[in-house]
N, C-alpha and C positions, 0 to 999 in steps of 0.2 A: 134683140142683141145676141150676138154669137158669144159662146163661151170660149175663152182663151185656154188652150191646152199646151202642155209642155211638149217639146219635140221628143220623138221616140228615143229612149235610151238616156235622156238627160237626167242626171242625178245631182242636185245642188251640193250634196255633201261630198261629192267626188271632185268638185272643182277646186283648183289651186291646192293640191295636196301639200301637207307640211314638208314632205321630202323635197318637192320641187322648189318651194319657197326657201327652204333651208339651203339648198344648193345655190340658188340665185344669190342669196345673201353672203354665203361663204366665199364665192368667187370674186366678190367685190374687193377692190384694192383697200378700202378703208378697214375692212375686216382683217385682212392680212397684216396691215400696218399696226393695228391695235394689238393683235396677237403678238407680234414681234416686240412691241414696246413693253407689254406686260411680262413677257418671258425674259426680256433683257434686264428689267429692273433689279432682280436679285443679284445678278452678276455685277451690275454697276455698283450696288451697295457693298458687295464683297470687295471689289476693287477699291472703293472709297475707304473701307476699314483697313485694308492692307496698306494703303498709302498714308492715311491719317493716324493709324494706330488704333488700339483697342479703346473703345469708349469707357470712361470711368465715372462720368457724372459729376466730376469736380467742377465747381463754379455754377452749377445749376441750382435753382431754387427748389426743385423737386426732382425726384428720381423717376425716370420713365422706362419703358421697355427698351428704348434705344440704348440705355446704359448697360443692358444685359444681352445685347444682340449677339455677341460672339461666344456666349456661354455654351450654346448647343445649337443643333439644327432647328429644334423646336423654338428656341428663343429667336433665332433669326427669322423664321417664318412668322412668328408673332410680331416681330419688329416691322417686317414688310407690310403686314396688315395695318399696323399702327400708322405708318407714314403715308399709306395710300388710301385708307378708308375715308379720310376727310375730303379729298378732292379727286385723286387719280382714278379711283374706281367709279366716281360719278360720271366720268367722261364716256367710257364704253356703254354705260346704261343709257345716257342721254343720246349717244350716237346711234345705237342700234334701235332704240324706240322712237327717236325723233326723226330719223332719216327714212324710216321704212315706207310710210305712206307719202310723205312730201316729195321724196325722190321720184316716185311714180308720176306724181303730178308735174314735177319739173321736166321729166322726160316726155310728157304728153302721152303717157301710156296708161294712165289710170282709167280713162274713159274706155279704152279698148279692153282692159281687164274686166270692167263691169259689163261690157257688151258681149263678152265671151259666150255666155254670161256667167259671171261670178257674183252671187248675192252679196250685197254690201256687208251684211253682218258676217258672212263667211270670209270675205276678204280681210276684214279687220281682225277677226279671230285668228286666222292663219298667220297674218303678219305679226300680231301681238304675241302669239305663242312662240313663234320663231325668235322674235326680238328678245323676249324674256329668257328663252333658252340660251341664246348667245350671251346675254348679260350674265346669267348664272355661270356659264362656262368660263367667261372672262374672270369672274371672281374666284372660281376654283383653280384656274390655271396659275394665278400668281402665288398662292400659298403652296401649291404642289411643287412648282419649280423651286420656290424658296426653301421648302423643306428638304428637297433632294440636294440642291446646291449647298445649303447650309450644313447638312449632315456630312457631305464630302469635305467641306472647308473647316468645320468646327467640331465634327463628331456627333454621335448620337448620345443623348442623355436626357435627364429630367429638365423640365422647363423651370428655370430659376426666376422667381418673382422679384421685381424691383424692391418691394417692401419687405422682403425676407421670406424664407420658406421656399418650397419648390413643389412642382406638380410632377408626380411620377411619370416616367417615360412612357409607360403603357397607357396612360390616360391622356397624353398630349394630343394624339391624332383625333380621338372623338371630341375633345374640347375645342380643338381648332376647327373641326367640321361644324360644331355648333356655333362658333363665332362667325364663320363664313355664312352659315344659314341666316343668322340674325342680320348681318350686314346686307345680305340680299333682300331680306324683308324690309329693312330700313330704307333701301334704295328704291322700293316700289313707288314711293312718292315721286321721285325724279323720273322714273320710268313712265308713270301715268301722266305726269305733266308734259313730258316730251311727246308722248303718244297723242295726247289731246291737241297739243300745238301742231303736231304733224298732220292732223286731220283738218286744221284750220288754215294752213298756209301752203303755198306751192314752193316755198323756199326751204330746203332741208337745213341750211345753216341757221335760219331763223328759229326753227323748232329746236334744234340742238342747242344753239346759243341761248335761247330763251330759257330752256330748262336748266342749263348750267348756271345762268345768271340768277335765276330765282332761287336756286339752291344756295348760291353764295349769299344772297340777301337773307335767307333763313339762318345761315350760320352767323351773319353779322347781328341779326336781331337777337339770337341766342346769347351773344356776348354782351348785350345790354342788360346789365344786372338790375337796372331800374325797373324792368318789366316784372321782376319778382316771379311769382308762381305762374304768371301767364306764359313764361317760357316753356313750361311743361307741355303746352299744347303745340309746340313746334317740333316737327320730326328731328330737326338738327340737335335738339336738346338731348336726344337719346342715342346719337349716332355712335358713341363710344361705349355704350352699355354692354357691348359684346365682351369687354374686358372682364366683366363679372364671370364669364364662362371659364376664365383662366385662373380663378382663385381655387385654393385647396378645397374650400367648401363652396360648391356651386350655388350662385345666387341668381334667382329668376326674376326678382321684382322689377329691376330696371328694364330688362329685356322684354318682359311681358307688357309693361306700359308702353315702351317704345314701339313694339310690334303692333299693339292695338291702335296707336296713333297713326302709324304709317299705313296700315291696312285700311283704316277708315278714310283717310285722305285719298288713297289710291282708288278705292272703290268708287268714290264720288267722281273723280276725274275720268276714270275709265267709262263710267256711265255717261258722262257728258260727251266723251269722244264718240261713243256708239250712237247716242241720240242725235248729236249734231251731224254726224256723217250720213245718217239715214235720211236726213232732210236736205242735205247739201246739194246744190246744183253743180254737178261735175262738168266742167267745160275744158279741162286740161288732161 
């Protein structure tokens, strides 16, 4: 039997460079639409506060970050994270990670990429890296725009806490960065779930919708208090633990537990995606 040799000059690690994949994903309409939506949200909230008046928390059972939204630019940025972390920021993560492989299959270009030849593990690694990069960029874009727009609208100052006290103005940016980092880590479960589904189906909408739907199911289960301590094993249970980063005394307990749960689930799902795709019969 003859030994198969690679073509002269062929280097598996040079196939599908990250720069090429990033440009392909950046030029897609869904990416530009998502960027526009996230960038527009702070201005929509500013307009809403201008029309409806300054929030004061009266009539609410508990005081939240929304009640201090107009206190400073930092408060406004924290409010934007508060109103979007539960669902809105889930959408770009599911979109970028769930659409990346399934869209190639729906366009019937996946088999041609593999015939280029791009090794299967290399293809998944490139697409996953770019998808996670875009997801992180989306999460950074929102608070950055909110901080800039909020500073112009409400001024620069300390981050006033709903429960009393304040976080010094010089500490707000690092604390907000820590909050964004935790939100990204907590969304790794959605990213991994969407990516795994993307390797299983030829329908991008199915992968994206499935990831968003299962994330919503997790939020619903977390609201079932009858589950007791079992809820602590749900990633949704820790999704707002980033608020501990905005306390005068930084608290790590909730964020560490939430990050551990999210990373564990994500690693299992990513492993399933790579294992399943390596054995999958690609016909599209």
